[in-house]
N, C-alpha and C positions, 0 to 999 in steps of 0.2 A: 305395611298396612294391607289388610285384605281388600280385594276388589272383586268385581263381578267379571264374568267372561267378556272378552272384547266384543263379541257378537250380540251381547245382551241388549234388548230393546227397552228403552225407557220412555214412559209417556203417561197418557191418561185416557180415560174412557167416557164416552157420552152416548146417549141414545136419541134418535131423531125426535120421538114424541116428548122428550123431556127438555130439549133445548131449542129445536128449530122454530116452533111457532108456525106462523103462516099456514094455519090449519086448513084453509080452503083456497089458497092461492095457486094460480097456474095449473088448474085442473085437478088438484089433489082431491081424492075421494075421502069419505068417512072411514075411519078405522075403529077398531074396538076401543082403542085408547080415547078417541074423541067422544065416545058415548059412555065413558066412565070418568066423568069430570072430577070425581072425588078420589080417584086413584084405583089401583087394581083390586082393592078389597071393597070398593064402594059399589053402589047399585048402578045398573045400566039405565040411562035415560036418553030417549031420542032427542037429538040435537036440532035446533033451528039456527038459522043464520044469526050471527052475533056472538060476541065473546062471553061465554058463561063459565069458562074454565081457565085457570092459570096457564094450562098447556096450550091454549089457543095462540098466545103470544110467547109463552115460556120466557126464554131470555133473548128471543129474537135472533138466534144464531143463523137463521135462514138469510137474514140481511146483513148480519154483522160478522159472519165467519172469517172474512179476511183479517179483520182486526184481532179477533180471538186467536186465530192461528199464528199471527205475529207474536202474540204473548206466549203461546206455547213454544214457539221457536226460541224466544228469548230465554225460556227456562232450559232449552236444550233438548226438547223432545226429539226422539228418533222414531216415535210411533204414536199414532192417535187411533184409538178404537172409536169407530162411528157405526151407525146403522143406516141402512136405506129404508125409507118409509115406503113399504110395499104399495100403498095407495097413491104415492106420487108417480109410480111407474104404471100401475094398473089400478085406476081409481075404484073400480068395482071388483077387481080380482079375476073376472072371467072374460075380459076382452082378449081379442087376438092381437091387436096392435097396441103397443105401449104409448104412453103419453110423453111426447118428445120434450115438453117443457120440464118434466120431472127428471128425465134422463140427463138433460142439459145442466140442470142444477148440480147434480153429483159430478158431472164432468168438471164443472168449475171448482167444486170443492176439492176434488182429487188433484186438479192442476195446481191449486193454491198450496196444498200440502207438498206436492212435488217441488214447488218453487222454494220451499223452506227445508227440503231434504227430510221430510217426515213421511214415514211409511204408513199407509192406511191399513188398518185391520178392520174388515168390514163384516158386520153381522147382517144376514139376510132378513131376519125377523126378530125384532126386539120388542116383545110385549105389545105387538099390534098386528092385526091382520085386517083385510077389508071387511067392513061391517056388512056389506052386501053378501059376502060369502056365509056369514052367520045367519042373516035373515032369510036368504033364499035357498041355502043349501044345508043349513044346520051345522056350520063350522066344520071342524076336523072330524066330526062324527060321520061325515059323508066322504066316501072314498074318492069322489070326483075332485075334491079339493087338492088331493095329491098332484093331479095333473096340472091344476092351476098354479100351484107353487113351483112345480118343475119348470113350467113355461116362464114364470117370472125369473127363476134362478138362471135359466139358460139365457134369458134376455140380458140380464146385467152382467153375467160372466162374459158374454160376447162383446158387449158394449165397452166394458172396462178391462178387457184382457191385457191391455198394455199399461194399465194404470194401477191395478190392484193385484197383489200376489198373495195376500193373506186373507182368508175368508173364514167365517163362522156360520153355521146354519141357524139354529134356534137359540136365543138367549135363555139361559137357566131353564132348560127344557123340562126339568123335573118340577118346576113351580106349578105345572098343571095340576099336580096332586093337591095343592093348597089354594089355587086360584084358577079354576077350570075355564072361566070366561076369558081371562087374560091369556091363558096358555093354549087352549084348544077351541075357544069360542063356544063353550057349552055353559048352560045355566048352573049356578051353584047347587041346585037341587038334583043334578044328574047323578045317576047311580054309579057305583064303582065300575061296573061292566061297561057303561057308556063312556066313562072317562078313559078307561084303559084301551077301549077300541079306538077312540080318537087319538090317544097317544101312539098306538100302533101305526095308524095312518101317518102321523107326524114323523115317526122313526123311519118309515119307508120313504117318505118325502125327503128326509135328511140324507138318506143313503143315495137316493136318486140325484140329489144335488151334488154329493161327493163325486158320483160317477160322471155327471155332466161337467163339473169343474175340471176333472182330469182330461176329459175329451177335448174341451174347448181351450184350456190353457194348461198343458202338462207341466209348466214351470211353476204353477201356483201351488199353494198348500192350503188345505181346508180342514178345519177342526170342528169339534162340537163345543158346547158351553154348558157347564153344570153349575148349579147352585151348590157350593160346597157345604153341605149341611152336616158337618162333623159332630157326632155326639159321643159322649163317654158314658160308661155305666156309673150311676150315682154311688154305688158301693161295689165292693168286690164279691158280693153275693153272686153265685153262679147264675141265678135267674136274671139279675141286673145285667150281667155280662152278655148273656144271650139276648136280652132285650136290646142292648146297644148294637149288637151284631145285626139283628133284624131291622132295627130302625135305620142304620146306615145303609143297609141293602135297598131301602126304598128309593134312595137317590143313586146309589151305585148301579142299580139295574139299568138305568139309562146309559151309563158309560159302558156297561158290559155289552149291551146290544150294539152301541155305536163303535166300540173298539174291537169287539170279538165277532160280531156279525150273527149271533144266535141268542135266543132267549135262555137265560141261565135256569138251571134246575130248580133253584129256590123259588123263582117266579112261577114256573109251571105248577109247583106245589101250591103256591098262593092262589093261583087261578082255580085249581081244582077244589081247594078247600072253601073258596068263596063263590063257587058255582059260576065262575066267569068263563064263558066260552067265546074266545075271540075268533073273528074271521081272519085267519092267516093263510094265505094261499101259497102254493109252491113257488109262484113267481115272487111273492113278497120275500120268502126265505132266500131266494137267489139274490134279490136286490140288496137285502141287508148285508150281504157279503162285501159290499163296497164300504169298507170301514174308514174312519177318519185318519188323517195324517198326524194330528196332534190333539191334545186335550187342553181346553181352556176352562177356567172356572172362576167363580167369585168366592171370596172369603171375607166375612165380616166378624163372625163370632162362632163360638162353639156352645154346647149345652150338655145337659145330662138327661138320661132317661132311666126309668126304673120299672120294674115289674109290679110295683105297688100301684094298683089301679086307682085307689083313693087319692093318692098324691098326684097321679097323672091327671085326674079330672080337674084339679085345681089349676092346671097349667094350660088348659085348652084355649085360653084367650090370646096367648102370644103367637107370633107369626109361624113358628114351627112346632108349637106345643112342646117346648123343651123345659125341663126342670132346671132352675138356676144352679149353677156350680158355686158352692159355698167358698171356694178358694179364689174366685175371680171378682174383679170390679166390673161395674156396668157403666155404659154411656148414659147420656140424658134420656135416651129412648129405650133404656133397659136392655141394650145389646151387650152381652158380656165380652169383655176385652181379653183376648187370649192369643198373644203372639206365638207362643210355642205351638199352639194348635195349627198354625199355618205350616210350620215345619213338619208336624205330624202328618197333616193332610198331603203335603207334597210327597213325602216318603210313601204314604199309603197308596197314592195314585201311581207313583212310579213303580212300586213293587207289583202292583196289580196289573198294570198295562204295558210297562216298558215302552211308553211313547213320550215324546217331548211334551212338556207342560208349559202353559202360559197363564200367568195370573192376570186376568183381565178386569177384575174389580176387587178393590180393597180400599177402605177409607173410613173416616170417622165423620158421622153426621153430628153437627152441633149447632147451637144457637149463637152464631158469631155476631158480635157487636163491635163496630168500629170505635176506637178510642177518640180522644179529643182532637187528634191529628188526622182522623179519618182512616187509620190503619187498624186492621184486625190483628191483635196479638195472640195468635192461635198456637201457643206453645203446647196445648193439649193435643192438637192434631200432629204437630211435629213429633211429640213423644210417641203417639200411637203408630205413626208411619215408620219412624226410626226403629222401634222395637220389632215391628213386623218384618221390615227389610233385613234386619240383622238375622232373623230366623230364616229368611229366604236364602241368605248367604250361607248359613249353616247347612241348609238342605242341599245346596249345591256342593258343599264340601262333603256331604254324605254320599255324593255320587248321583244326585238327581239332576236330570237335564232340564233346565228351565230356560225357555226362550226369551222371556221378558216380563215386564211388570207395567201395567197401565192402571194407575190409581183411579178410583171413582170418587167424584168426577172432578176433573182438574179445574173446572169453573163451576160456580154455583148453578144449580139447575132445579127443576121441579121434581120433587121426590116421586117415586113410583107408587109407594104404598098408600099415601094419603094426598098426593098432588098438592104439596105445600112447598113453599120456598124458605120457611123458617128453619128447616132441617138442611143445613149447608155442609157441603163436602169440599168445596173448591179451594185452590190456591189463589183464585181470583174471585173477588167479591163482586156480586152483581146487585146494583141498587134497585131492588124490587121486593115487595113484601107479599104476604099471603093475601092481602086484599087487592093486589095488582097495582098498588101505588109505587112510584119510584121512577127514576130517570133512565134506568137500565145501564147506567154508566158502570164501567169496569174499573176496579182498583186492585192493586197487588196486596195480598196478605203477607204477614211475616213468613208463613210457610212457603210462599212463592220463592223467596230467596234461599230458603233452606233446601228446597227440592232442586233448585238450580245448581247448588253446590254439590248435592248428592250425585246428580247426573254428570257434572263436570269432572268429578273425581272418580266416577264409575263405582260409587259406593264406599270409597275410602274414607269419606268424611263421617260416615255413620258412627255413632257412639255405642260401644258395647255396654 
């Protein structure tokens, strides 16, 4: 029976703003997530004290993490991807001295993971930044924010240098093209030039974090994180094939800069043709040479694109404006299920960069309903994950170097897009609904035991 490499890391992935809650406890400041209570595509609203968003409590991981980590350990996790809430460390983002209570919380979290032999994979910025930096400085559009982020990164690298060996800079950094407030702290009405200038500042900050990580902890590895927005041409018409190439380059551009250290020629042409003149200094170009050690990415679905603009206009409502693939089925949320696409994406990234890859998000969101015995019989999730992991194993056989797999999310959490709990991903059910009602009690779904067996057999239990 086929298995995965002995060094393969198995686990799950969560984000601070989607699980922790405790949104104002122990000195935490307001983040962009806090002022988008309806999710990353929702409007910004100034917050007042009191719970107005599911994320204010989320699943209360801030207080319940020891019990949750025990459940992860029971499944056999060797890795857990988490993020640090920037505003727990620097509440406004521009302070010189960090908030000790925030630092101490993550000390406790990492110690708990170590006690269960679970390796932390830590994201520095996962869909949140200090709201003060948006209001007072204009978000990532202001070059000063680069220095604030570097100070934050150096602070946590130094604090956790003996506890964290795997780091990521920005979660799904290419999402800024679709949700600029979430990605770079800019209004949705911002121009292309404004968004790409902010993205440039973020890319420089990412490279500075890579440089700092190597200086402070040479034994650590630090990667980027891409939203794997793989698209196919809707037909074999040359115009559709070219359209797919150009659409894929919109997200590959971020990887090109972070892995190669320079802006690719196709983006320079894009800037010229769209009259975008970025402020890129010689110092910036030198900094960008600090490229990542490995590439991490999310993968949930694929889609199609076409040069037929009339058909494109019909698709503008979905998250990535993709045309449905007539050969694929879709989830309850309209996300097309394409396991082979994951193998394709792994090979594409490996061929393009020749750097180790880490699948840090993959999963199925569904409306899980416990049966009469209180158990969620989520065979649909088992099928989805099984088929995707089979394709990961195929990619490894293709020669792709894959470091590990952390499913999104191993425990039910508040979704990023619409800040709801009805869209569930976990192996562990959390008793809380979209109105905030529920006991927050945890219970194991059928998939809990399935994933436990997959990990115990190092993938040998997967069904072809």
